[in-house]
OpenMM code with the backbone's topology and positions (N, CA, C; nanometers):
from openmm import Vec3, app, unit

residues = "MET GLU ALA LYS LEU ARG GLU TYR ARG ALA LEU ARG ARG ARG LYS GLU LEU ILE ASP ASN ALA LYS GLU LYS PHE GLU LYS SER LYS GLU LYS LEU VAL ASN PHE LEU ILE PRO LYS VAL ILE GLN ASP MET GLY ARG GLU ARG ASP GLU GLU ALA LEU LEU ILE GLU ASN GLU GLU PRO PRO PRO THR ASP ALA PRO PRO VAL GLU GLU ILE THR ASP LEU VAL SER GLU THR SER GLU VAL GLU SER PHE GLU GLU GLU GLU GLU SER TRP ARG ASN CYS LEU ILE ARG TRP SER VAL TYR GLY ILE ILE TRP LEU VAL PHE TRP ALA ILE PHE ILE LYS LEU GLN PHE GLY ALA VAL TYR PHE VAL ILE SER ILE LEU ILE GLY ILE CYS LEU ASN THR ARG THR ARG PRO ARG LYS LYS GLY GLU VAL SER ALA TYR SER VAL PHE ASN GLN ASN CYS VAL SER ILE ASP GLY THR LEU LYS PRO GLU GLN PHE GLU ARG GLU ILE ARG TYR GLY ALA GLY THR VAL ARG SER PHE".split()
positions = [
    Vec3(-5.6080, -1.8600, 1.4981),
    Vec3(-5.5460, -1.7318, 1.4748),
    Vec3(-5.4190, -1.7153, 1.5599),
    Vec3(-5.4256, -1.7582, 1.6870),
    Vec3(-5.3099, -1.7515, 1.7777),
    Vec3(-5.1942, -1.8364, 1.7250),
    Vec3(-5.2251, -1.9515, 1.6726),
    Vec3(-5.1205, -2.0405, 1.6210),
    Vec3(-5.0487, -1.9761, 1.5021),
    Vec3(-5.1251, -1.9124, 1.4128),
    Vec3(-5.0632, -1.8455, 1.2982),
    Vec3(-4.9758, -1.7293, 1.3443),
    Vec3(-5.0220, -1.6550, 1.4455),
    Vec3(-4.9446, -1.5425, 1.4974),
    Vec3(-4.8148, -1.5914, 1.5609),
    Vec3(-4.8186, -1.6999, 1.6394),
    Vec3(-4.6984, -1.7586, 1.6985),
    Vec3(-4.6022, -1.8070, 1.5899),
    Vec3(-4.6583, -1.8718, 1.4901),
    Vec3(-4.5756, -1.9213, 1.3801),
    Vec3(-4.5084, -1.8058, 1.3056),
    Vec3(-4.5834, -1.6974, 1.2822),
    Vec3(-4.5276, -1.5806, 1.2146),
    Vec3(-4.4157, -1.5173, 1.2985),
    Vec3(-4.4371, -1.5040, 1.4291),
    Vec3(-4.3355, -1.4449, 1.5176),
    Vec3(-4.2099, -1.5324, 1.5242),
    Vec3(-4.2310, -1.6624, 1.5314),
    Vec3(-4.1162, -1.7540, 1.5349),
    Vec3(-4.0372, -1.7446, 1.4043),
    Vec3(-4.1073, -1.7371, 1.2926),
    Vec3(-4.0415, -1.7248, 1.1632),
    Vec3(-3.9626, -1.5929, 1.1546),
    Vec3(-4.0244, -1.4858, 1.2045),
    Vec3(-3.9563, -1.3563, 1.2038),
    Vec3(-3.8337, -1.3562, 1.2943),
    Vec3(-3.8412, -1.4189, 1.4114),
    Vec3(-3.7254, -1.4298, 1.5021),
    Vec3(-3.6115, -1.5083, 1.4365),
    Vec3(-3.6476, -1.6199, 1.3714),
    Vec3(-3.5454, -1.6985, 1.3023),
    Vec3(-3.4768, -1.6164, 1.1937),
    Vec3(-3.5560, -1.5412, 1.1192),
    Vec3(-3.4999, -1.4585, 1.0132),
    Vec3(-3.4068, -1.3520, 1.0715),
    Vec3(-3.4454, -1.2895, 1.1828),
    Vec3(-3.3610, -1.1899, 1.2485),
    Vec3(-3.2318, -1.2532, 1.2993),
    Vec3(-3.2418, -1.3723, 1.3581),
    Vec3(-3.1226, -1.4419, 1.4061),
    Vec3(-3.0276, -1.4742, 1.2913),
    Vec3(-3.0835, -1.5189, 1.1803),
    Vec3(-3.0012, -1.5510, 1.0641),
    Vec3(-2.9347, -1.4251, 1.0110),
    Vec3(-3.0101, -1.3154, 1.0008),
    Vec3(-2.9530, -1.1889, 0.9524),
    Vec3(-2.8429, -1.1395, 1.0461),
    Vec3(-2.8662, -1.1486, 1.1783),
    Vec3(-2.7635, -1.1074, 1.2744),
    Vec3(-2.6386, -1.1936, 1.2634),
    Vec3(-2.6579, -1.3243, 1.2459),
    Vec3(-2.5430, -1.4144, 1.2317),
    Vec3(-2.4652, -1.3819, 1.1046),
    Vec3(-2.5361, -1.3514, 0.9964),
    Vec3(-2.4690, -1.3145, 0.8722),
    Vec3(-2.3889, -1.1857, 0.8888),
    Vec3(-2.4470, -1.0863, 0.9557),
    Vec3(-2.3765, -0.9600, 0.9789),
    Vec3(-2.2510, -0.9813, 1.0635),
    Vec3(-2.2641, -1.0604, 1.1703),
    Vec3(-2.1483, -1.0882, 1.2556),
    Vec3(-2.0402, -1.1626, 1.1795),
    Vec3(-2.0824, -1.2578, 1.0964),
    Vec3(-1.9862, -1.3324, 1.0161),
    Vec3(-1.9132, -1.2398, 0.9201),
    Vec3(-1.9861, -1.1507, 0.8527),
    Vec3(-1.9231, -1.0567, 0.7591),
    Vec3(-1.8266, -0.9632, 0.8315),
    Vec3(-1.8661, -0.9144, 0.9503),
    Vec3(-1.7779, -0.8259, 1.0266),
    Vec3(-1.6518, -0.8990, 1.0706),
    Vec3(-1.6673, -1.0223, 1.1189),
    Vec3(-1.5490, -1.0966, 1.1631),
    Vec3(-1.4596, -1.1317, 1.0443),
    Vec3(-1.5206, -1.1627, 0.9306),
    Vec3(-1.4415, -1.1909, 0.8108),
    Vec3(-1.3661, -1.0658, 0.7670),
    Vec3(-1.4320, -0.9511, 0.7720),
    Vec3(-1.3670, -0.8252, 0.7353),
    Vec3(-1.2519, -0.7921, 0.8305),
    Vec3(-1.2720, -0.8154, 0.9612),
    Vec3(-1.1655, -0.7913, 1.0590),
    Vec3(-1.0462, -0.8824, 1.0327),
    Vec3(-1.0724, -1.0086, 1.0033),
    Vec3(-0.9649, -1.1039, 0.9768),
    Vec3(-0.8876, -1.0654, 0.8512),
    Vec3(-0.9593, -1.0258, 0.7474),
    Vec3(-0.8933, -0.9834, 0.6232),
    Vec3(-0.8092, -0.8595, 0.6492),
    Vec3(-0.8651, -0.7625, 0.7223),
    Vec3(-0.7899, -0.6407, 0.7543),
    Vec3(-0.6675, -0.6717, 0.8378),
    Vec3(-0.6745, -0.7741, 0.9222),
    Vec3(-0.5618, -0.8092, 1.0075),
    Vec3(-0.4532, -0.8825, 0.9300),
    Vec3(-0.4929, -0.9740, 0.8416),
    Vec3(-0.3956, -1.0591, 0.7742),
    Vec3(-0.3382, -0.9990, 0.6467),
    Vec3(-0.4177, -0.9220, 0.5736),
    Vec3(-0.3701, -0.8679, 0.4469),
    Vec3(-0.3116, -0.7294, 0.4723),
    Vec3(-0.1896, -0.7048, 0.4276),
    Vec3(-0.1290, -0.5733, 0.4491),
    Vec3(-0.2126, -0.4619, 0.3871),
    Vec3(-0.2061, -0.3462, 0.4500),
    Vec3(-0.2851, -0.2318, 0.4055),
    Vec3(-0.2485, -0.1899, 0.2632),
    Vec3(-0.1230, -0.2075, 0.2267),
    Vec3(-0.0780, -0.1680, 0.0934),
    Vec3(-0.1521, -0.2469, -0.0134),
    Vec3(-0.1668, -0.3763, 0.0071),
    Vec3(-0.2345, -0.4607, -0.0913),
    Vec3(-0.3823, -0.4263, -0.0977),
    Vec3(-0.4441, -0.3994, 0.0186),
    Vec3(-0.5848, -0.3608, 0.0196),
    Vec3(-0.6048, -0.2302, -0.0553),
    Vec3(-0.5144, -0.1336, -0.0346),
    Vec3(-0.5250, -0.0048, -0.1017),
    Vec3(-0.5086, -0.0193, -0.2523),
    Vec3(-0.4221, -0.1124, -0.2957),
    Vec3(-0.4028, -0.1337, -0.4388),
    Vec3(-0.5333, -0.1799, -0.5028),
    Vec3(-0.6054, -0.2697, -0.4365),
    Vec3(-0.7326, -0.3182, -0.4893),
    Vec3(-0.8360, -0.2075, -0.4955),
    Vec3(-0.8399, -0.1227, -0.3920),
    Vec3(-0.9348, -0.0114, -0.3910),
    Vec3(-0.9015, 0.0885, -0.5005),
    Vec3(-0.7718, 0.1166, -0.5222),
    Vec3(-0.7320, 0.2120, -0.6256),
    Vec3(-0.7744, 0.1629, -0.7629),
    Vec3(-0.7604, 0.0332, -0.7880),
    Vec3(-0.8015, -0.0218, -0.9178),
    Vec3(-0.9518, -0.0050, -0.9373),
    Vec3(-1.0300, -0.0329, -0.8305),
    Vec3(-1.1748, -0.0181, -0.8402),
    Vec3(-1.2121, 0.1276, -0.8653),
    Vec3(-1.1467, 0.2190, -0.7936),
    Vec3(-1.1762, 0.3608, -0.8114),
    Vec3(-1.1373, 0.4066, -0.9515),
    Vec3(-1.0234, 0.3611, -1.0025),
    Vec3(-0.9807, 0.3982, -1.1373),
    Vec3(-1.0800, 0.3466, -1.2404),
    Vec3(-1.1287, 0.2248, -1.2226),
    Vec3(-1.2253, 0.1694, -1.3167),
    Vec3(-1.3539, 0.2518, -1.3145),
    Vec3(-1.3995, 0.2911, -1.1955),
    Vec3(-1.5196, 0.3737, -1.1867),
    Vec3(-1.4973, 0.5101, -1.2497),
    Vec3(-1.3805, 0.5684, -1.2273),
    Vec3(-1.3521, 0.6985, -1.2867),
    Vec3(-1.3476, 0.6908, -1.4388),
    Vec3(-1.2899, 0.5832, -1.4900),
    Vec3(-1.2818, 0.5681, -1.6351),
    Vec3(-1.4214, 0.5502, -1.6938),
    Vec3(-1.5069, 0.4728, -1.6246),
    Vec3(-1.6422, 0.4510, -1.6743),
    Vec3(-1.7235, 0.5796, -1.6717),
    Vec3(-1.7052, 0.6602, -1.5675),
    Vec3(-1.7848, 0.7813, -1.5502),
    Vec3(-1.7169, 0.9051, -1.6073),
    Vec3(-1.6108, 0.8874, -1.6814),
    Vec3(-1.5332, 1.0003, -1.7313),
    Vec3(-1.6129, 1.0781, -1.8346),
    Vec3(-1.6103, 1.2109, -1.8182),
    Vec3(-1.6770, 1.2985, -1.9122),
    Vec3(-1.5700, 1.3739, -1.9905),
    Vec3(-1.6016, 1.4204, -2.1094),
    Vec3(-1.5021, 1.4975, -2.1839),
    Vec3(-1.4736, 1.6293, -2.1122),
    Vec3(-1.3495, 1.6764, -2.1150),
    Vec3(-1.3156, 1.7990, -2.0440),
    Vec3(-1.3846, 1.9194, -2.1075),
    Vec3(-1.4173, 2.0201, -2.0268),
    Vec3(-1.4805, 2.1384, -2.0848),
    Vec3(-1.3825, 2.2124, -2.1752),
    Vec3(-1.4358, 2.2847, -2.2708),
    Vec3(-1.3516, 2.3522, -2.3693),
    Vec3(-1.2833, 2.4752, -2.3125),
    Vec3(-1.3371, 2.5346, -2.2043),
    Vec3(-1.2773, 2.6539, -2.1473),
    Vec3(-1.1720, 2.6221, -2.0414),
    Vec3(-1.1298, 2.4967, -2.0302),
    Vec3(-1.0285, 2.4569, -1.9320),
    Vec3(-0.8919, 2.5084, -1.9749),
    Vec3(-0.8030, 2.5391, -1.8767),
    Vec3(-0.6698, 2.5866, -1.9128),
    Vec3(-0.5901, 2.4748, -1.9804),
    Vec3(-0.4903, 2.5106, -2.0593),
    Vec3(-0.4094, 2.4086, -2.1278),
    Vec3(-0.3396, 2.3170, -2.0278),
    Vec3(-0.3056, 2.1989, -2.0739),
    Vec3(-0.2437, 2.0982, -1.9883),
    Vec3(-0.1101, 2.1466, -1.9344),
    Vec3(-0.0361, 2.2245, -2.0117),
    Vec3(0.0944, 2.2722, -1.9673),
    Vec3(0.0828, 2.3585, -1.8420),
    Vec3(-0.0214, 2.4456, -1.8380),
    Vec3(-0.0412, 2.5302, -1.7208),
    Vec3(-0.0760, 2.4459, -1.5986),
    Vec3(-0.1565, 2.3436, -1.6189),
    Vec3(-0.1962, 2.2570, -1.5075),
    Vec3(-0.0752, 2.1843, -1.4511),
    Vec3(0.0113, 2.1317, -1.5380),
    Vec3(0.1286, 2.0590, -1.4882),
    Vec3(0.2234, 2.1527, -1.4152),
    Vec3(0.2342, 2.2793, -1.4619),
    Vec3(0.3180, 2.3758, -1.3907),
    Vec3(0.2623, 2.4015, -1.2513),
    Vec3(0.1299, 2.4175, -1.2422),
    Vec3(0.0676, 2.4411, -1.1124),
    Vec3(0.0866, 2.3220, -1.0206),
    Vec3(0.0687, 2.2025, -1.0749),
    Vec3(0.0840, 2.0813, -0.9938),
    Vec3(0.2268, 2.0687, -0.9436),
    Vec3(0.3261, 2.0944, -1.0307),
    Vec3(0.4641, 2.0805, -0.9872),
    Vec3(0.5005, 2.1845, -0.8837),
    Vec3(0.4447, 2.3071, -0.8951),
    Vec3(0.4730, 2.4092, -0.7955),
    Vec3(0.4117, 2.3739, -0.6610),
    Vec3(0.2875, 2.3283, -0.6621),
    Vec3(0.2233, 2.2958, -0.5353),
    Vec3(0.2787, 2.1678, -0.4758),
    Vec3(0.3240, 2.0750, -0.5601),
    Vec3(0.3745, 1.9487, -0.5068),
    Vec3(0.5045, 1.9679, -0.4309),
    Vec3(0.5828, 2.0694, -0.4684),
    Vec3(0.7055, 2.0940, -0.3947),
    Vec3(0.6767, 2.1505, -0.2569),
    Vec3(0.5693, 2.2266, -0.2457),
    Vec3(0.5370, 2.2914, -0.1189),
    Vec3(0.4596, 2.1982, -0.0277),
    Vec3(0.3597, 2.1296, -0.0846),
    Vec3(0.2720, 2.0465, -0.0028),
    Vec3(0.3343, 1.9104, 0.0251),
    Vec3(0.3090, 1.8616, 0.1432),
    Vec3(0.3430, 1.7235, 0.1755),
    Vec3(0.2358, 1.6737, 0.2700),
    Vec3(0.2009, 1.5486, 0.2569),
    Vec3(0.0979, 1.4943, 0.3436),
    Vec3(0.1500, 1.3694, 0.4111),
    Vec3(0.0910, 1.3393, 0.5246),
    Vec3(0.1357, 1.2256, 0.6032),
    Vec3(0.0374, 1.1112, 0.5875),
    Vec3(0.0898, 0.9907, 0.5853),
    Vec3(0.0049, 0.8728, 0.5806),
    Vec3(-0.0318, 0.8324, 0.7225),
    Vec3(-0.1468, 0.7712, 0.7339),
    Vec3(-0.1903, 0.7233, 0.8638),
    Vec3(-0.1058, 0.6011, 0.8998),
    Vec3(-0.0474, 0.6050, 1.0198),
    Vec3(0.0410, 0.4963, 1.0591),
    Vec3(-0.0335, 0.3932, 1.1425),
    Vec3(0.0072, 0.2695, 1.1261),
    Vec3(-0.0506, 0.1594, 1.2001),
    Vec3(0.0189, 0.1507, 1.3361),
    Vec3(-0.0546, 0.1115, 1.4389),
    Vec3(0.0072, 0.1035, 1.5711),
    Vec3(0.1120, -0.0084, 1.5718),
    Vec3(0.2133, 0.0101, 1.6532),
    Vec3(0.3243, -0.0858, 1.6546),
    Vec3(0.2788, -0.2212, 1.7052),
    Vec3(0.1813, -0.2238, 1.7936),
    Vec3(0.1326, -0.3504, 1.8482),
    Vec3(0.0642, -0.4329, 1.7395),
    Vec3(-0.0230, -0.3688, 1.6617),
    Vec3(-0.0899, -0.4405, 1.5526),
    Vec3(0.0111, -0.4883, 1.4490),
    Vec3(0.1077, -0.4032, 1.4204),
    Vec3(0.2110, -0.4411, 1.3230),
    Vec3(0.2911, -0.5614, 1.3731),
    Vec3(0.3278, -0.5596, 1.5000),
    Vec3(0.4046, -0.6693, 1.5580),
    Vec3(0.3252, -0.7997, 1.5565),
    Vec3(0.1995, -0.7922, 1.5929),
    Vec3(0.1148, -0.9121, 1.5939),
    Vec3(0.0973, -0.9654, 1.4526),
    Vec3(0.0675, -0.8752, 1.3591),
    Vec3(0.0446, -0.9173, 1.2207),
    Vec3(0.1677, -0.9869, 1.1634),
    Vec3(0.2860, -0.9274, 1.1798),
    Vec3(0.4060, -0.9875, 1.1230),
    Vec3(0.4477, -1.1131, 1.1978),
    Vec3(0.4143, -1.1232, 1.3251),
    Vec3(0.4402, -1.2475, 1.3982),
    Vec3(0.3549, -1.3608, 1.3422),
    Vec3(0.2284, -1.3308, 1.3137),
    Vec3(0.1400, -1.4318, 1.2544),
    Vec3(0.1920, -1.4723, 1.1167),
    Vec3(0.2325, -1.3724, 1.0366),
    Vec3(0.2900, -1.4042, 0.9050),
    Vec3(0.4122, -1.4946, 0.9196),
    Vec3(0.4992, -1.4623, 1.0129),
    Vec3(0.6204, -1.5411, 1.0332),
    Vec3(0.5898, -1.6840, 1.0762),
    Vec3(0.4948, -1.6990, 1.1675),
    Vec3(0.4580, -1.8328, 1.2142),
    Vec3(0.3991, -1.9150, 1.1002),
    Vec3(0.3097, -1.8531, 1.0227),
    Vec3(0.2495, -1.9239, 0.9085),
    Vec3(0.3576, -1.9649, 0.8094),
    Vec3(0.4514, -1.8723, 0.7814),
    Vec3(0.5584, -1.9030, 0.6873),
    Vec3(0.6447, -2.0182, 0.7383),
    Vec3(0.6782, -2.0172, 0.8675),
    Vec3(0.7608, -2.1244, 0.9248),
    Vec3(0.6895, -2.2594, 0.9212),
    Vec3(0.5582, -2.2582, 0.9476),
    Vec3(0.4817, -2.3840, 0.9436),
    Vec3(0.4838, -2.4416, 0.8026),
    Vec3(0.4577, -2.3570, 0.7036),
    Vec3(0.4608, -2.4056, 0.5658),
    Vec3(0.6005, -2.4493, 0.5248),
    Vec3(0.7029, -2.3800, 0.5737),
    Vec3(0.8393, -2.4181, 0.5407),
    Vec3(0.8705, -2.5562, 0.5982),
    Vec3(0.8251, -2.5800, 0.7218),
    Vec3(0.8460, -2.7114, 0.7829),
    Vec3(0.7747, -2.8204, 0.7030),
    Vec3(0.6544, -2.7895, 0.6577),
    Vec3(0.5800, -2.8871, 0.5764),
    Vec3(0.6558, -2.9159, 0.4469),
    Vec3(0.7058, -2.8110, 0.3813),
    Vec3(0.7785, -2.8310, 0.2559),
    Vec3(0.9124, -2.9009, 0.2785),
    Vec3(0.9741, -2.8801, 0.3944),
    Vec3(1.0973, -2.9535, 0.4243),
    Vec3(1.0666, -3.1020, 0.4357),
    Vec3(0.9548, -3.1358, 0.5019),
    Vec3(0.9142, -3.2769, 0.5111),
    Vec3(0.8890, -3.3360, 0.3725),
    Vec3(0.8363, -3.2527, 0.2812),
    Vec3(0.8108, -3.2989, 0.1448),
    Vec3(0.9348, -3.2901, 0.0564),
    Vec3(1.0474, -3.2479, 0.1145),
    Vec3(1.1757, -3.2326, 0.0471),
    Vec3(1.1715, -3.1243, -0.0616),
    Vec3(1.0941, -3.0194, -0.0363),
    Vec3(1.0897, -2.9032, -0.1239),
    Vec3(1.1156, -2.7755, -0.0442),
    Vec3(1.1906, -2.7869, 0.0649),
    Vec3(1.2178, -2.6728, 0.1517),
    Vec3(1.2953, -2.5627, 0.0823),
    Vec3(1.3967, -2.5996, 0.0047),
    Vec3(1.4778, -2.4997, -0.0651),
    Vec3(1.3960, -2.4283, -0.1721),
    Vec3(1.3117, -2.5022, -0.2430),
    Vec3(1.2265, -2.4429, -0.3457),
    Vec3(1.1298, -2.3441, -0.2815),
    Vec3(1.0678, -2.3836, -0.1701),
    Vec3(0.9752, -2.2954, -0.0981),
    Vec3(1.0470, -2.1691, -0.0526),
    Vec3(1.1677, -2.1833, -0.0006),
    Vec3(1.2437, -2.0687, 0.0487),
    Vec3(1.2739, -1.9713, -0.0644),
    Vec3(1.3212, -2.0222, -0.1776),
    Vec3(1.3566, -1.9355, -0.2906),
    Vec3(1.2320, -1.8664, -0.3461),
    Vec3(1.1249, -1.9413, -0.3622),
    Vec3(1.0014, -1.8822, -0.4159),
    Vec3(0.9460, -1.7776, -0.3192),
    Vec3(0.9523, -1.8041, -0.1891),
    Vec3(0.9014, -1.7056, -0.0938),
    Vec3(0.9881, -1.5800, -0.0925),
    Vec3(1.1188, -1.5942, -0.1125),
    Vec3(1.2064, -1.4772, -0.1229),
    Vec3(1.1692, -1.3951, -0.2463),
    Vec3(1.1470, -1.4613, -0.3601),
    Vec3(1.1078, -1.3892, -0.4819),
    Vec3(0.9737, -1.3193, -0.4649),
    Vec3(0.8788, -1.3848, -0.4001),
    Vec3(0.7490, -1.3222, -0.3742),
    Vec3(0.7667, -1.2017, -0.2823),
    Vec3(0.8508, -1.2147, -0.1808),
    Vec3(0.8777, -1.1017, -0.0908),
    Vec3(0.9388, -0.9841, -0.1643),
    Vec3(1.0291, -1.0115, -0.2567),
    Vec3(1.0893, -0.9033, -0.3353),
    Vec3(0.9828, -0.8347, -0.4206),
    Vec3(0.8989, -0.9128, -0.4843),
    Vec3(0.7945, -0.8546, -0.5693),
    Vec3(0.6945, -0.7727, -0.4882),
    Vec3(0.6578, -0.8192, -0.3695),
    Vec3(0.5613, -0.7464, -0.2873),
    Vec3(0.6201, -0.6190, -0.2281),
    Vec3(0.7523, -0.6125, -0.2155),
    Vec3(0.8137, -0.4947, -0.1556),
    Vec3(0.8584, -0.3906, -0.2572),
    Vec3(0.8370, -0.4162, -0.3844),
    Vec3(0.8653, -0.3128, -0.4836),
    Vec3(0.7374, -0.2364, -0.5102),
    Vec3(0.7513, -0.1072, -0.5279),
    Vec3(0.6336, -0.0233, -0.5436),
    Vec3(0.5980, -0.0108, -0.6902),
    Vec3(0.4702, -0.0267, -0.7204),
    Vec3(0.4248, -0.0116, -0.8574),
    Vec3(0.3349, 0.1100, -0.8732),
    Vec3(0.2984, 0.1736, -0.7647),
    Vec3(0.2115, 0.2911, -0.7741),
    Vec3(0.2949, 0.4134, -0.8105),
    Vec3(0.2312, 0.5160, -0.8659),
    Vec3(0.3069, 0.6372, -0.9011),
    Vec3(0.3511, 0.7124, -0.7754),
    Vec3(0.4472, 0.8016, -0.7944),
    Vec3(0.4970, 0.8801, -0.6817),
    Vec3(0.3897, 0.9742, -0.6292),
    Vec3(0.3993, 1.0062, -0.5010),
    Vec3(0.3084, 1.1023, -0.4399),
    Vec3(0.3520, 1.2426, -0.4779),
    Vec3(0.2629, 1.3372, -0.4560),
    Vec3(0.2965, 1.4762, -0.4837),
    Vec3(0.4084, 1.5189, -0.3899),
    Vec3(0.5085, 1.5826, -0.4462),
    Vec3(0.6190, 1.6321, -0.3656),
    Vec3(0.7253, 1.5296, -0.3342),
    Vec3(0.7056, 1.4055, -0.3723),
    Vec3(0.8033, 1.2999, -0.3444),
    Vec3(0.9099, 1.3005, -0.4534),
    Vec3(1.0350, 1.3025, -0.4107),
    Vec3(1.1435, 1.3026, -0.5088),
    Vec3(1.1904, 1.1601, -0.5330),
    Vec3(1.2435, 1.1391, -0.6524),
    Vec3(1.2936, 1.0076, -0.6890),
    Vec3(1.4380, 0.9929, -0.6437),
    Vec3(1.4817, 0.8712, -0.6207),
    Vec3(1.6209, 0.8462, -0.5845),
    Vec3(1.7124, 0.8715, -0.7037),
    Vec3(1.6571, 0.8652, -0.8229),
    Vec3(1.7332, 0.8937, -0.9441),
    Vec3(1.7108, 1.0394, -0.9809),
    Vec3(1.8149, 1.1200, -0.9725),
    Vec3(1.7998, 1.2644, -0.9901),
    Vec3(1.7518, 1.3033, -1.1295),
    Vec3(1.7738, 1.2198, -1.2292),
    Vec3(1.7293, 1.2540, -1.3639),
    Vec3(1.5776, 1.2621, -1.3737),
    Vec3(1.5054, 1.1955, -1.2844),
    Vec3(1.3596, 1.1980, -1.2878),
    Vec3(1.3015, 1.3126, -1.2062),
    Vec3(1.3841, 1.3855, -1.1323),
    Vec3(1.3367, 1.4974, -1.0522),
    Vec3(1.3420, 1.6257, -1.1335),
    Vec3(1.2580, 1.7221, -1.0921),
    Vec3(1.2584, 1.8499, -1.1602),
    Vec3(1.3916, 1.9193, -1.1334),
    Vec3(1.4533, 1.9757, -1.2332),
    Vec3(1.5846, 2.0405, -1.2291),
    Vec3(1.6949, 1.9442, -1.1852),
    Vec3(1.6743, 1.8155, -1.1996),
    Vec3(1.7720, 1.7115, -1.1652),
    Vec3(1.8248, 1.7253, -1.0227),
    Vec3(1.7376, 1.7580, -0.9296),
    Vec3(1.7751, 1.7721, -0.7887),
    Vec3(1.7964, 1.6337, -0.7306),
    Vec3(1.9079, 1.6141, -0.6599),
    Vec3(1.9348, 1.4821, -0.6002),
    Vec3(1.8909, 1.4820, -0.4543),
    Vec3(1.8695, 1.3634, -0.4022),
    Vec3(1.8271, 1.3508, -0.2633),
    Vec3(1.9490, 1.3622, -0.1722),
    Vec3(1.9230, 1.3869, -0.0431),
    Vec3(2.0319, 1.3987, 0.0534),
    Vec3(2.1067, 1.2666, 0.0645),
    Vec3(2.2370, 1.2760, 0.0769),
    Vec3(2.3185, 1.1565, 0.0936),
    Vec3(2.3703, 1.0985, -0.0361),
    Vec3(2.3351, 1.1596, -0.1481),
    Vec3(2.3832, 1.1108, -0.2772),
    Vec3(2.5276, 1.1552, -0.2986),
    Vec3(2.6119, 1.0642, -0.3386),
    Vec3(2.7511, 1.0970, -0.3679),
    Vec3(2.7601, 1.1452, -0.5124),
    Vec3(2.7902, 1.2747, -0.5280),
    Vec3(2.7992, 1.3346, -0.6610),
    Vec3(2.9452, 1.3326, -0.7064),
    Vec3(2.9682, 1.3348, -0.8347),
    Vec3(3.1071, 1.3334, -0.8837),
    Vec3(3.1884, 1.4533, -0.8341),
    Vec3(3.1249, 1.5707, -0.8257),
    Vec3(3.1968, 1.6893, -0.7786),
    Vec3(3.2424, 1.6712, -0.6337),
    Vec3(3.1528, 1.6162, -0.5514),
    Vec3(3.1857, 1.5928, -0.4099),
    Vec3(3.2994, 1.4904, -0.3989),
    Vec3(3.2912, 1.3853, -0.4773),
    Vec3(3.3938, 1.2820, -0.4743),
    Vec3(3.5304, 1.3394, -0.5149),
    Vec3(3.5291, 1.4241, -0.6174),
    Vec3(3.6532, 1.4851, -0.6638),
    Vec3(3.7135, 1.5761, -0.5561),
    Vec3(3.6295, 1.6558, -0.4887),
    Vec3(3.6789, 1.7426, -0.3805),
    Vec3(3.7386, 1.6601, -0.2678),
    Vec3(3.6734, 1.5487, -0.2329),
    Vec3(3.7247, 1.4638, -0.1253),
    Vec3(3.8605, 1.4049, -0.1624),
    Vec3(3.8760, 1.3643, -0.2871),
    Vec3(4.0027, 1.3061, -0.3316),
    Vec3(4.1136, 1.4118, -0.3311),
    Vec3(4.0849, 1.5305, -0.3819),
    Vec3(4.1863, 1.6355, -0.3932),
    Vec3(4.2227, 1.6997, -0.2598),
    Vec3(4.1190, 1.7377, -0.1835),
    Vec3(4.1445, 1.8220, -0.0653),
    Vec3(4.1160, 1.7514, 0.0673),
    Vec3(4.0684, 1.6307, 0.0649),
    Vec3(4.0379, 1.5582, 0.1882),
    Vec3(3.8904, 1.5660, 0.2236),
    Vec3(3.8499, 1.4796, 0.3141),
    Vec3(3.7081, 1.4690, 0.3485),
    Vec3(3.6588, 1.5884, 0.4290),
    Vec3(3.7482, 1.6657, 0.4915),
    Vec3(3.7063, 1.7806, 0.5707),
    Vec3(3.6549, 1.8967, 0.4896),
    Vec3(3.6771, 1.8993, 0.3610),
    Vec3(3.6324, 2.0103, 0.2764),
    Vec3(3.4864, 1.9994, 0.2372),
    Vec3(3.4289, 1.8834, 0.2555),
    Vec3(3.2902, 1.8613, 0.2155),
    Vec3(3.2007, 1.8871, 0.3349),
    Vec3(3.0963, 1.9680, 0.3144),
    Vec3(3.0017, 1.9952, 0.4222),
    Vec3(2.9155, 1.8728, 0.4459),
    Vec3(2.8887, 1.8447, 0.5723),
    Vec3(2.8115, 1.7245, 0.6056),
    Vec3(2.6660, 1.7555, 0.6334),
    Vec3(2.6233, 1.8792, 0.6210),
    Vec3(2.4824, 1.9125, 0.6472),
    Vec3(2.4118, 1.9617, 0.5251),
] * unit.nanometer
topology = app.Topology()
chain = topology.addChain("A")
for resn in residues:
    res = topology.addResidue(resn, chain)
    for name in ("N", "CA", "C"):
        topology.addAtom(name, app.Element.getBySymbol(name[0]), res)
C-alpha cells in the first residue's frame, strides 16, 4: 500500500512540474511575442477576431430603433466633442524593441550581402516597411482626415495651404496671413 501511495505522489508531482513548466513556457512565449511584435499588429489580429465574433453573434436590430440617419448625426456630433487618448508605451521599451529590430535587420542584411542579394533584401524590406506603416483601420471618432473633402463641412487641418491664403500672400505679402 505504501509503495502505491509513493508512486501516486511521485506521479502527481511530475504532473504538477510538467504543468508548471508549460505555464512558464507559455508566459515567456507571450512576453517574447509582446516584446517583438508591434502593438499595432497585435491589435489588428484582435480586431479581426472580435469582428468575426460580432458577425457570428449578430442579431437583427429591433424594430423600434431610431433611423440610421439620426444615429449618424448623433455619432458625428459626439465625435467632434469627444477625444480619447491611446495608452503609450514607455520610451525604454520602445528603444529596446526597435534596437532589437534594427540588429536583426542588419544581421539578415549582412547575410544577404554575402549571398549577393543585399540590394534585393534592402528594396524588399523598404517596401515591407512602407506597407506596415500605412494605416488600414478606419478613423477614430473625432479624427479629421488630411484630405478636407472627407471631413464634415470640408474642414481642413491646421497648416494646410489653401488657395485663398496663397492668393493673399502673393498679392499683399506674407504678413497679411495670420499664423495662429
